[in-house]
C-alpha positions, 0 to 999 in steps of 0.5 A: 500500500502506498504511503501519502505525505501532505506537505507545504514544503516539498523539496525541488527534487520531490517536485521534479519527480512529479514534473518529470513523470508527468512530462514523460507521460504527456510526451508518450501520450500527445508528443513533446511539448517543445516548451520554451520560456518567453518574456518581454521585459520593461527596463528603466534607464538604469537597466533594471527590470520594472515589469513586463510579461513572462510565460512560455510556448508549448504544444503550439500555444502561448501561455502568458503567466504574468503581465505586470505594468508599473503604475506610472505606465498604466493607461498608456497602451503598453500592455497591448504593445507587450502582448503584441510582441509576445504574440509575434514571437509565438507565431514565429515559434509556430504557435496557433493560439494564445491564452491568459487568465486574470481576475483584474477587471482592468486587465480583462478590458485590456485583453478583450481590446487585444482580441482575446475572448473569454472561454471560461470563468470561475466566480469568487476566485478570489472572493468577490472577483471572477477569474476569467480565462481568455484565448486568441487565435494567432 
């Protein structure tokens, strides 16, 4: 009988055992993901990263994990510019779609203006907000 351990502090090696096993299963089931990181960085005049986009491409899709715009740059259209740069790179990598999720009403408006469409929602995630999942054909 297997033993189970619940932990809030798994080691990197323990997490790698799960990740490696799932990756091997997925590779045999649907083929290699060709997962590659992708970032569009915002730098200040000193070269320090102050915001930007981070995500990855895999299985022909761009997933934007994080998009942060510094307060002083919000409302200037820079989000659309950054998303466009990431989408262009994703297309160059052979991606056919992009997806992102958010619980920020402001970010939701940006993504909708950028051509994304909502394909799912989780109400009260976090409490009082709706987490929206969006996609876009590239």
